[in-house]
Steps between C-alpha positions, in 0.01 A plus 500: 500500500518502871575844675493685825363838605738724700336791691714815515406571861870468550795691334563422139839337593318259724250404235790455255658252746169307508478498117856361480404234749192411304713468179722270685213298627365440141219748461445617145367853577499757777217753507486805722166608647378848425335705786537871554594447873808291416820583309483566134482169308691593194786649708503174695488283182815688368689388803357145462629498134843606621509216756383218274592342167224294361176541691213689326396816671191727501235678688237273654280664445505875408166682429430754222327756734780627717732535206416570137522198279767660275708553810464151606608371158806716513593388843460129413695546173782657711492206731530267198797703381691499831433121569610389149147412375363337816200716560132385528210742526258396774199732483162509680224723612650566843355483846173693518560590862861622444389707204215655702754623754655705210170632387501287186189341364573161348269561197458237211789281630495230230505765223767708664727190547451380141557842343804544714689188397388524142653850493812379664551234244474758226750729678748208565466415125644851419168652400376862561148471641197709544226363727148619618321270737523456866804721492657726237835495322602709201791439279674305775811292440803362684861589443609132539579221270202273420439238758294178541363490850245241614183623666339335802161627621411477872146365505251366732144569353353321202523785252866576571597132485337455169645827363853390609469160326373665178762784480795460739807262519392373832284561816580522857207356682449681830393205701633228741232238529472210259120555464582853364750373254253236374244765442753743348618224252147492361502870442842500339386227267219719373756771426735257325219394270505857363876543490648576155722215383793731428514619867721217601511304827308587808610440857266483795674565826368477860594826670444374849559645830735269684634486859738222587700430809612222721216588733147479382363774737772741416442451124129566539547812713735644233229448245264765651620812307472368136175324577353831621580659170369195305165513701481873453500463128312176465180478295182377674489166301850418628399574864188284447692216354703484827209582729676807628282707733404819302518722815842366584629562155336861506683572834831409335421711185381801705812504712728476185314797339553707817877414490481316835705199412540359848116489544458344159750222574332441841163430325651214285338173611632148480254424225639780298856371537377152384334644198755758392844378598703186484637500851686246699800289518704384193307181485155676519603753242636232263162311525307816415734573214444162358118551506528840339723378223218277380348814348796728400835501323699637791499683830615853605557473871350820626539710817545476792727189427553441868607643832875463401537602138826319427375177658172536320666540149685170566192314643281630208748380241507164683127486505479569130743228420309244705176610343626463135672162550191335653 
């Protein structure tokens, strides 16, 4: 599966137009990013469902801290209903810095994510559930028909990658550099070794920040905002792998936690862009896609896409086509 992430920093109707364009350009899925400072992802996904016919739709990725996991299951089941069975459930631990702005501690993230999608599957199957763990649910059920919705876990660290391979339908690997995907493939293999045989196929997808344009400089400049958020949540081993200066990364993270986005984006260095975004012309991006596809089953083209969104959707689709036929 190849997909695209659409960020609802624009009105839902505009995002729906982009989803329709992505469908026309051959993308298999359109995921909507989930940040408290943007428009509601599920409202936006409903508009995307109305504007499209075949493309799969889902949050990419929602976290089980801002909203209760039962509520997330209900919203995703509703999306599956209104889209005619096209929903996917992208779930992850969320951005530590963004959650800190809301006074939320991201405690026991791996356990929280696993418990959340396990519970969601039971609810989608029509069960009444009671759960005591990282969250509580008592006699919870959904007033919807049973549904079969695939779960994709947003992951970056070794434990989340292994857990997703063992328990989920797929993983969205939050990375952009081939070296990170080579490392992630090793972690996923360890999880697959423990995966029950009756769990079915597993799909490893690159969830890569991409910025593509006709002009290399413009593409790289547009990469600053998402790279800042990636750096802000990056684990120390990831920073070390790419030789990212710790103080420079801390400057980005501190500014994000203060809510000073302009300052955070200004602290992004060229080395950070090289490590955490596939940025450049269509040709450059196609070459990086081909390198990434050595280690994954598909690519979700993540934000910012590029300085011109319509142009970027078309260019990203072309880059994927070039990469897959090489």
